[in-house]
N, C-alpha and C positions, 0 to 999 in steps of 0.2 A: 654774549659771552662765548668764548671759543668752544667748539665741539671737538677740537683736536684731541685725540686720546694719546697719553704718554704713559710709559711705565714709570712707576715710582715707588717710594716707600712711605707708608703712613706714619703717623706720629710714633707708633710703637715699633716701627722697623719692618712691618710686614709688607711683602712685595705685592703690588696690584696696579691696575691700570686706572688712570684718572683723566677726567675731562673737566675743564673749568665750568662747564654747564651744569655739572653735578652740584655746584656750590650756589646755584641760584637760590635766592632767599636768605643768603648769608653775605656779610661783607668779607672780602678777602684782601690780605696783604700779599701780593704776588711780587717776589723779588727775584731778579736775575743776577746771577754772579758768575764770573768767568771760570773758576776752577776749584774743585775740592782740594782741601789740605794745603792751600797757599795761605800766606800770612794774612792778607786783607780779607780774603773770603772766610778764613777761619774766625777772624775777629768779628766779622759781620754776623756769621752764623751763631757764634757764642753770645753775642749781644742780643739777638732775637731769643736764643734759648734762655738766657738769664732774665729776660723781661717778658717771657711768655705769659705769665699770670697777669701782667699789666695789659696785655693785648687781647687775650681770648674772650673777654667780655664784650669786645668790640668787633673782632675779626678773626678769621682763620689765617694762619701764616703758611705760605707755600714758597719754598725756594726752588729755583730752576737753574740748571747749568747744562752744558753739553756732555758732562761726564756720564759714564756708564752706571748701571744699577750697582755693579760690583764696587766701583769707586765710591758711590753714594753710601753704600752699606758700611764700608770701611770708615768713611768720614763721620757718618752718623754715630757708629759705635765708638769711635775714638773720642768724639766731642760730646757724646751723650745728648745728641740733638733730639728735641721733643716736638717736632713739627714735620710736615710733609716736605719731602724732596722729590722733585721730578727730573727725569733724564730726558733731555731734549737734544739727543745726539744728531738728529737731522735738522736741528734748529728751526723747526716749523713754527713753534710757539714764539720763539725769539724773533723770527721774521715777521710774524703777525703783529707783534708789539713794537717792531722796528728798533730792536736792540741788537740785532746781528749786524755789526758794523766793521768797516775797515779800520784796523788799528795799526799802530807803528811802534816798534821797540828796537832801539839800537839801529835805526835806519831801515829795518826790515818791515815790510808791510804784510799784514795777514788779516784774516777775518776772525772776529771773536765777539764775545758778549760785551756790551757797554753796560757797566753795573748800573742798574736801574730798579726802581721800586714803584709799584702801582697799587693804589687802593681801588678796588672794584666794588661798586655798590651792590645792594641786594637784587637789583634788576640786571646785573651783569654789565653795567656801564662803568667806564673808567671815571672815577670820581676825583682822583688826585694822582699826579705822577712826579717822580723825581728822576732826573736823568744825570748821567755822569756823577753818580753818587760818590761822595767821599765817606769812607767808612766811620771815621771818628764822629760820634754824636748823632749818626744818622737814625738809629733806632729810637733815640729820644725824640727826634723830629717827627717820626712816624707816630709814636705814642701821643705826642702833643696834638697832632692833627686828629687822630682818632678820638681823643677824649674831649675835644673842644665842643 
């Protein structure tokens, strides 16, 4: 499990540093998303928020994007998010999980997050991964996997 330390907000919105290695002994749903306060990312975050009680018996939810803590704070407050958000502004964790990719929009190429979700087991190993995630129905897929 990664020992990279990232600034983040805990489930209650308090700022602190996190490392995935702190979660050893727990299952983790680690999801990477491109940008706070955009339509798809807001929908995905709200789907996790609305289903958190269906997930927490099985895993801790952690969202990661390159956005700043200030942006995360605004996003968390505006959407009443009830799980950890990490700021990966230098995309170290994204690169470790190979989700920092070349993307293209309107013919312009740029680097960004490929929307992806990982279930990490209690020993810190990737147990399941979804890449190039489509938001609609994704959280239900994660819950179905966790509860089987």
